[in-house]
KEPA-630886 format. One line per 4 residues: number of its first residue (from 1); for each residue x, y, z of N, C-alpha, C. Coordinates in pm, whole numbers, plus 50000, padded with zeros to 5 digits. Layout:
NUM) X Y Z X Y Z X Y Z ~ ...;
# end
This chain:
1) 71552 29889 91467 71561 29752 91416 71507 29655 91521 ~ 71421 29565 91480 71364 29468 91573 71467 29362 91609 ~ 71485 29343 91738 71581 29243 91785 71509 29128 91855 ~ 71402 29159 91930 71327 29059 92004 71180 29063 91965;
5) 71123 28946 91946 70980 28934 91917 70915 28854 92029 ~ 70813 28913 92090 70744 28849 92202 70599 28821 92162 ~ 70551 28705 92205 70412 28663 92179 70330 28690 92304 ~ 70231 28777 92293 70141 28811 92404 70011 28734 92384;
9) 69977 28647 92480 69858 28563 92468 69754 28605 92570 ~ 69644 28661 92522 69535 28705 92608 69439 28590 92636 ~ 69367 28599 92747 69261 28504 92778 69128 28547 92716 ~ 69123 28665 92658 69002 28714 92594 69004 28681 92445;
13) 68887 28681 92384 68875 28670 92239 68887 28811 92184 ~ 69005 28846 92137 69029 28983 92093 68949 29019 91969 ~ 68901 28918 91897 68814 28945 91783 68682 29009 91823 ~ 68646 28994 91951 68523 29056 92003 68551 29189 92071;
17) 68678 29228 92079 68717 29345 92157 68818 29429 92079 ~ 68769 29493 91974 68860 29567 91885 68937 29677 91957 ~ 68868 29753 92042 68935 29864 92110 69041 29813 92206 ~ 69013 29702 92272 69112 29643 92363 69233 29594 92285;
21) 69210 29530 92172 69322 29481 92091 69408 29597 92042 ~ 69345 29702 91993 69421 29818 91947 69498 29882 92062 ~ 69430 29894 92176 69495 29955 92292 69614 29875 92340 ~ 69600 29742 92342 69712 29656 92381 69832 29679 92290;
25) 69808 29677 92161 69917 29694 92065 69985 29828 92084 ~ 69906 29934 92099 69963 30068 92118 70042 30077 92248 ~ 69983 30025 92356 70048 30038 92486 70176 29957 92492 ~ 70172 29835 92444 70292 29751 92449 70402 29807 92360;
29) 70364 29870 92250 70464 29937 92166 70528 30053 92241 ~ 70447 30125 92318 70497 30240 92392 70591 30202 92506 ~ 70564 30089 92574 70636 30061 92698 70762 29978 92679 ~ 70777 29908 92568 70899 29831 92547 71001 29916 92472;
33) 71126 29872 92474 71231 29943 92403 71214 29924 92252 ~ 71282 30009 92175 71262 30011 92030 71301 29881 91961 ~ 71385 29801 92026 71430 29676 91963 71338 29558 91994 ~ 71223 29584 92058 71130 29478 92096 70996 29500 92027;
37) 70940 29394 91972 70804 29396 91916 70720 29294 91991 ~ 70603 29335 92035 70510 29245 92103 70388 29226 92014 ~ 70364 29104 91972 70247 29072 91890 70137 29015 91980 ~ 70019 29076 91974 69910 29033 92062 69824 28927 91993;
41) 69783 28828 92071 69700 28718 92023 69589 28694 92125 ~ 69472 28657 92075 69360 28625 92163 69322 28479 92154 ~ 69219 28442 92227 69168 28306 92223 69099 28282 92089 ~ 69085 28156 92054 69022 28120 91927 68879 28171 91920;
45) 68839 28213 91801 68702 28258 91780 68604 28149 91821 ~ 68502 28188 91897 68403 28092 91943 68430 28035 92081 ~ 68545 28071 92141 68575 28022 92276 68470 28068 92375 ~ 68423 28192 92360 68322 28248 92449 68201 28294 92368;
49) 68089 28301 92434 67968 28352 92369 67952 28502 92389 ~ 68029 28561 92482 68024 28704 92508 68168 28756 92520 ~ 68190 28887 92509 68325 28940 92522 68389 28914 92658 ~ 68308 28907 92765 68363 28886 92899 68381 28737 92925;
53) 68504 28691 92953 68528 28548 92972 68503 28498 93114 ~ 68464 28587 93205 68460 28553 93347 68386 28426 93381 ~ 68267 28405 93322 68188 28288 93360 68253 28157 93319 ~ 68352 28162 93231 68419 28041 93184 68552 28016 93253;
57) 68589 28099 93349 68719 28080 93415 68708 28078 93567 ~ 68588 28080 93621 68570 28091 93765 68559 27958 93838 ~ 68566 27848 93764 68569 27715 93826 68690 27641 93769 ~ 68754 27560 93852 68883 27503 93815 68876 27418 93689;
61) 68771 27338 93674 68766 27253 93554 68743 27334 93428 ~ 68645 27425 93433 68619 27507 93315 68742 27588 93276 ~ 68811 27641 93376 68932 27718 93346 69039 27628 93285 ~ 69050 27506 93336 69156 27417 93289 69140 27382 93141;
65) 69018 27384 93091 68996 27352 92950 69063 27454 92857 ~ 69083 27575 92908 69146 27679 92826 69298 27667 92822 ~ 69355 27584 92908 69501 27574 92912 69560 27533 92778 ~ 69490 27444 92707 69544 27392 92582 69573 27503 92481;
69) 69490 27607 92480 69516 27717 92386 69647 27788 92420 ~ 69679 27797 92547 69806 27859 92587 69924 27769 92553 ~ 69908 27639 92577 70014 27544 92542 70039 27546 92391 ~ 69933 27542 92313 69948 27547 92167 70015 27677 92123;
73) 69979 27787 92191 70041 27915 92158 70190 27913 92188 ~ 70230 27854 92301 70372 27848 92335 70449 27766 92232 ~ 70395 27651 92194 70461 27566 92094 70469 27638 91960 ~ 70362 27707 91923 70360 27780 91796 70459 27896 91800;
77) 70462 27969 91912 70552 28083 91924 70697 28040 91908 ~ 70736 27933 91975 70874 27888 91964 70905 27842 91821 ~ 70814 27766 91761 70835 27718 91625 70844 27833 91525 ~ 70771 27942 91552 70769 28057 91462 70886 28152 91484;
81) 70972 28121 91579 71090 28203 91601 71075 28316 91700 ~ 70967 28317 91777 70953 28420 91880 71057 28399 91989 ~ 71093 28508 92055 71197 28503 92159 71140 28485 92299 ~ 71010 28500 92315 70948 28484 92446 70798 28491 92435;
85) 70731 28448 92541 70584 28448 92544 70535 28504 92676 ~ 70427 28582 92668 70363 28638 92786 70224 28575 92800 ~ 70199 28511 92913 70065 28461 92945 69992 28577 93013 ~ 69910 28646 92936 69859 28776 92977 69725 28768 93048;
89) 69723 28695 93157 69603 28687 93241 69649 28660 93383 ~ 69590 28726 93480 69643 28719 93616 69641 28580 93678 ~ 69553 28485 93638 69565 28349 93693 69683 28271 93636 ~ 69749 28324 93531 69867 28258 93471 69836 28116 93425;
93) 69734 28102 93343 69693 27970 93294 69806 27898 93221 ~ 69830 27772 93259 69925 27683 93192 70069 27733 93197 ~ 70101 27817 93294 70237 27870 93303 70339 27758 93320 ~ 70313 27666 93411 70408 27557 93434 70417 27465 93313;
97) 70303 27434 93254 70303 27346 93137 70383 27408 93022 ~ 70360 27536 92996 70432 27602 92887 70582 27606 92913 ~ 70620 27639 93034 70763 27645 93065 70831 27510 93050 ~ 70756 27404 93074 70816 27271 93064 70834 27225 92920;
101) 70769 27292 92826 70767 27246 92687 70855 27325 92592 ~ 70884 27450 92626 70961 27534 92533 71082 27593 92603 ~ 71182 27627 92523 71304 27686 92578 71301 27837 92578 ~ 71209 27898 92502 71195 28043 92512 71132 28076 92647;
105) 71163 28193 92704 71104 28228 92833 70954 28248 92822 ~ 70883 28201 92924 70738 28221 92934 70712 28295 93066 ~ 70652 28411 93056 70629 28497 93173 70480 28509 93198 ~ 70440 28491 93322 70300 28508 93361 70271 28650 93404;
109) 70160 28703 93357 70113 28837 93393 70100 28850 93545 ~ 70042 28747 93608 70024 28751 93753 70156 28746 93827 ~ 70243 28653 93788 70372 28640 93856 70454 28767 93840 ~ 70459 28822 93719 70538 28943 93696 70485 29059 93780;
113) 70352 29076 93784 70296 29188 93859 70321 29173 94008 ~ 70305 29051 94061 70326 29030 94204 70473 29048 94242 ~ 70564 28999 94158 70706 29011 94192 70754 29155 94182 ~ 70709 29227 94080 70745 29369 94072 70682 29445 94189;
117) 70556 29414 94219 70490 29481 94332 70565 29456 94462 ~ 70619 29336 94479 70689 29303 94604 70816 29384 94622 ~ 70866 29444 94515 70985 29528 94524 70951 29675 94543 ~ 70821 29707 94544 70778 29846 94557 70692 29871 94680;
121) 70657 29765 94751 70577 29778 94872 70569 29646 94944 ~ 70535 29650 95072 70538 29528 95153 70410 29450 95159 ~ 70297 29511 95119 70168 29441 95118 70100 29471 94984 ~ 70066 29366 94910 70009 29381 94776 69858 29373 94783;
125) 69790 29473 94728 69644 29471 94716 69603 29454 94571 ~ 69493 29384 94547 69446 29357 94411 69306 29414 94392 ~ 69288 29490 94283 69158 29543 94243 69112 29467 94120 ~ 68986 29425 94118 68937 29346 94005 68791 29378 93977;
129) 68727 29294 93893 68582 29304 93867 68505 29210 93958 ~ 68549 29086 93963 68477 28978 94031 68581 28887 94095 ~ 68645 28936 94200 68766 28872 94251 68738 28747 94333 ~ 68623 28736 94395 68600 28627 94491 68627 28487 94434;
133) 68578 28453 94312 68604 28317 94262 68752 28288 94238 ~ 68830 28390 94203 68971 28368 94169 69066 28387 94287 ~ 69017 28443 94397 69108 28473 94509 69184 28350 94558 ~ 69121 28233 94576 69199 28117 94622 69312 28081 94525;
137) 69286 28091 94396 69389 28059 94297 69504 28160 94302 ~ 69470 28287 94313 69575 28389 94317 69661 28373 94441 ~ 69600 28338 94553 69679 28319 94676 69767 28194 94665 ~ 69715 28088 94607 69797 27968 94588 69913 27999 94494;
141) 69884 28071 94385 69991 28108 94292 70097 28192 94361 ~ 70053 28290 94440 70149 28377 94508 70241 28298 94601 ~ 70187 28198 94668 70271 28112 94751 70376 28043 94667 ~ 70336 27994 94551 70429 27925 94463 70537 28021 94410;
145) 70501 28147 94393 70597 28245 94343 70687 28300 94452 ~ 70661 28262 94577 70744 28308 94687 70702 28440 94747 ~ 70583 28490 94711 70537 28619 94765 70402 28604 94836 ~ 70368 28482 94876 70239 28459 94938 70216 28541 95064;
149) 70321 28559 95142 70306 28634 95268 70284 28783 95243 ~ 70311 28829 95120 70295 28971 95088 70161 29003 95021 ~ 70091 28900 94977 69963 28924 94909 69855 28949 95013 ~ 69807 29073 95012 69713 29116 95115 69570 29123 95066;
153) 69500 29233 95091 69356 29241 95063 69325 29251 94914 ~ 69206 29205 94879 69155 29214 94743 69013 29268 94747 ~ 68975 29339 94641 68839 29393 94635 68799 29417 94491 ~ 68670 29438 94470 68618 29472 94337 68598 29623 94326;
157) 68632 29677 94210 68601 29817 94181 68455 29828 94142 ~ 68398 29944 94166 68259 29968 94127 68253 30010 93981 ~ 68308 29924 93898 68307 29943 93753 68305 29804 93690 ~ 68229 29787 93587 68213 29656 93524 68310 29638 93408;
161) 68317 29515 93360 68394 29487 93239 68345 29574 93124 ~ 68214 29588 93111 68158 29670 93003 68198 29816 93018 ~ 68207 29866 93142 68252 30003 93165 68395 30021 93113 ~ 68479 29921 93140 68618 29929 93095 68626 29926 92943;
165) 68552 29834 92882 68551 29824 92735 68503 29955 92674 ~ 68400 30014 92733 68349 30143 92685 68456 30251 92698 ~ 68526 30251 92812 68631 30350 92832 68744 30336 92732 ~ 68780 30213 92699 68886 30189 92601 68843 30231 92461;
169) 68712 30227 92437 68660 30261 92304 68629 30410 92290 ~ 68669 30490 92388 68647 30634 92379 68537 30686 92467 ~ 68479 30599 92550 68374 30640 92642 68431 30702 92769 ~ 68360 30685 92878 68395 30752 93004 68504 30674 93079;
173) 68628 30693 93038 68740 30627 93107 68754 30677 93249 ~ 68716 30802 93272 68728 30860 93405 68646 30785 93508 ~ 68532 30730 93467 68449 30652 93559 68527 30535 93615 ~ 68601 30467 93529 68679 30351 93572 68795 30394 93659;
177) 68863 30501 93621 68975 30551 93702 68927 30587 93841 ~ 68813 30653 93850 68759 30690 93982 68724 30566 94062 ~ 68666 30466 93997 68628 30343 94067 68750 30268 94117 ~ 68854 30260 94034 68977 30192 94076 69045 30269 94189;
181) 69043 30401 94180 69101 30483 94286 69028 30462 94418 ~ 68895 30461 94412 68816 30437 94533 68845 30299 94592 ~ 68850 30198 94506 68880 30063 94553 69022 30055 94608 ~ 69115 30124 94542 69252 30126 94591 69263 30188 94729;
185) 69189 30294 94752 69191 30358 94885 69133 30265 94991 ~ 69033 30188 94953 68979 30088 95046 69089 29987 95084 ~ 69163 29942 94984 69270 29845 95010 69381 29907 95094 ~ 69413 30032 95066 69517 30101 95144 69474 30110 95291;
189) 69346 30140 95314 69295 30145 95451 69304 30009 95519 ~ 69306 29902 95439 69318 29766 95493 69463 29717 95496 ~ 69555 29808 95466 69696 29773 95481 69777 29762 95355 ~ 69715 29774 95237 69790 29759 95112 69892 29872 95096;
193) 70009 29836 95045 70115 29934 95019 70149 29946 94871 ~ 70091 29860 94789 70108 29864 94644 69984 29799 94583 ~ 69936 29854 94471 69810 29810 94412 69834 29746 94275 ~ 69772 29630 94255 69774 29562 94124 69632 29561 94068;
197) 69606 29631 93957 69478 29615 93889 69479 29479 93817 ~ 69394 29386 93860 69407 29248 93817 69377 29218 93671 ~ 69257 29249 93620 69223 29212 93483 69303 29293 93380 ~ 69339 29229 93270 69416 29297 93167 69349 29423 93113;
201) 69219 29419 93079 69155 29540 93028 69156 29655 93129 ~ 69130 29624 93256 69136 29727 93360 69277 29784 93370 ~ 69376 29696 93371 69515 29739 93378 69547 29833 93262 ~ 69505 29794 93142 69534 29876 93024 69473 30014 93037;
205) 69347 30021 93078 69280 30151 93085 69348 30242 93187 ~ 69373 30192 93307 69431 30281 93409 69575 30319 93373 ~ 69646 30228 93305 69782 30262 93263 69779 30370 93156 ~ 69688 30357 93060 69678 30458 92954 69630 30592 93008;
209) 69557 30588 93120 69510 30711 93184 69612 30766 93284 ~ 69728 30704 93290 69841 30749 93373 69812 30742 93524 ~ 69733 30643 93564 69711 30623 93707 69826 30538 93760 ~ 69931 30604 93805 70050 30534 93852 70061 30531 94004;
213) 69980 30615 94071 69980 30617 94218 69840 30649 94267 ~ 69806 30594 94381 69686 30633 94454 69736 30686 94587 ~ 69727 30818 94602 69788 30886 94717 69938 30854 94719 ~ 69989 30789 94822 70133 30762 94826 70164 30615 94798;
217) 70076 30548 94726 70092 30404 94698 70103 30382 94547 ~ 70202 30306 94501 70218 30282 94357 70113 30187 94301 ~ 70080 30207 94174 69988 30120 94100 70070 30052 93990 ~ 70067 29920 93987 70150 29843 93895 70086 29837 93756;
221) 70166 29862 93654 70126 29834 93516 70174 29693 93485 ~ 70085 29596 93500 70123 29456 93484 70159 29423 93340 ~ 70097 29491 93245 70132 29469 93104 70277 29507 93080 ~ 70315 29621 93132 70455 29664 93117 70549 29572 93192;
225) 70513 29537 93315 70600 29451 93396 70625 29318 93327 ~ 70520 29257 93273 70537 29126 93210 70613 29136 93079 ~ 70590 29241 93001 70663 29257 92874 70811 29282 92898 ~ 70841 29370 92994 70982 29400 93020 71053 29281 93083;
229) 70984 29206 93169 71046 29088 93228 71072 28982 93121 ~ 70979 28967 93028 70996 28869 92921 71114 28908 92832 ~ 71125 29036 92799 71237 29082 92717 71370 29059 92788 ~ 71374 29086 92918 71496 29063 92995 71537 28916 92991;
233) 71440 28827 93013 71471 28684 93013 71510 28635 92873 ~ 71452 28696 92770 71491 28660 92634 71636 28698 92608 ~ 71678 28812 92659 71818 28852 92643 71909 28760 92722 ~ 71865 28720 92840 71945 28625 92919 71958 28492 92846;
237) 71850 28449 92780 71857 28324 92704 71962 28333 92595 ~ 71967 28447 92527 72068 28465 92423 72210 28460 92479 ~ 72221 28495 92606 72351 28488 92672 72381 28348 92726 ~ 72289 28255 92705 72312 28117 92744 72243 28071 92870;
241) 72153 28153 92925 72084 28116 93049 71945 28061 93014 ~ 71927 27932 93036 71802 27862 93003 71732 27818 93131 ~ 71603 27783 93120 71533 27731 93238 71594 27600 93287 ~ 71576 27574 93414 71613 27444 93470 71534 27334 93401;
245) 71595 27218 93390 71524 27102 93335 71526 26985 93433 ~ 71529 27018 93559 71527 26916 93664 71398 26929 93744 ~ 71341 26813 93781 71220 26814 93863 71094 26807 93778 ~ 70988 26763 93841 70861 26737 93773 70810 26857 93694;
249) 70815 26976 93754 70755 27093 93692 70841 27157 93584 ~ 70968 27119 93576 71060 27183 93482 71117 27087 93378 ~ 71110 26957 93403 71166 26860 93308 71095 26872 93173 ~ 71174 26871 93066 71120 26889 92932 71112 26755 92859;
253) 70992 26711 92821 70980 26585 92748 71031 26600 92605 ~ 71070 26489 92545 71111 26490 92405 70993 26533 92318 ~ 71023 26608 92212 70916 26657 92125 70833 26542 92066 ~ 70899 26430 92035 70825 26315 91981 70724 26262 92081;
257) 70762 26261 92210 70668 26219 92314 70549 26315 92321 ~ 70580 26443 92313 70474 26544 92318 70378 26526 92201 ~ 70434 26510 92081 70350 26496 91962 70263 26371 91971 ~ 70321 26260 92019 70245 26135 92029 70132 26147 92130;
261) 70161 26210 92245 70058 26227 92348 69946 26319 92299 ~ 69983 26425 92230 69883 26518 92180 69798 26454 92071 ~ 69859 26368 91992 69784 26301 91886 69670 26216 91942 ~ 69694 26155 92058 69590 26074 92122 69464 26157 92146;
265) 69485 26285 92178 69372 26374 92208 69331 26460 92088 ~ 69385 26425 91972 69346 26497 91851 69403 26636 91841 ~ 69520 26658 91903 69581 26790 91906 69704 26793 91815 ~ 69712 26892 91729 69828 26906 91641 69945 26964 91719;
269) 70065 26931 91677 70187 26984 91739 70265 27061 91635 ~ 70288 27191 91655 70366 27269 91558 70506 27210 91541 ~ 70558 27215 91420 70692 27162 91393 70793 27275 91384;
# end
């Protein structure tokens, strides 16, 4: 029997990535308990001209334009009766904004992976596709999450986004696993004690391929970490534990204020 419903919001246009969407649904069904359902959602059709969103998120202004889709998703999720929301991208777009607007828990993929990683090793390494543009943001986020001193080296795997998509669609998944393993060993040589595969599609592939360790170092399944953390916080909410509403980043405006402000910018507000 379904007890908790969680809204998973990807930064990708899942309409362009059928295998990724199917894989997400299957994996999230496998990793949560039987009383939890995770519904996956992607960005609006037409957000990107190609399946890979990288070129639209590597500069602060361009990335910030996508925040509104996450805010709208949070408002819609709460109005539709969801028990929690997962911002399923390692930069955690609009995490603070969403938390300030809804009472259901909102969990960031990046925050969940870093915090779980911090309990499994003392130095966190990140493997990605094109990490250099996002590294400053990830380090700033980690400081805000209280794990900045633990976030260590980052590197790119010798596998592309297209390689990952091909692997998820039944192609050579082993190529990606080998590339992530090689990159992980590089990070371990530089001091990493726990590995986070940064992009969601990469995380999904290596998790489905059961890459849970590289030598004696754990590999985090960020999809699982964020889903389980969101379910835990949803249960805590039912027990009466809500987010703080004090301070600039946590204070919740009245819904009428939100609707009026959004109307100025031509944005609808779910009721």
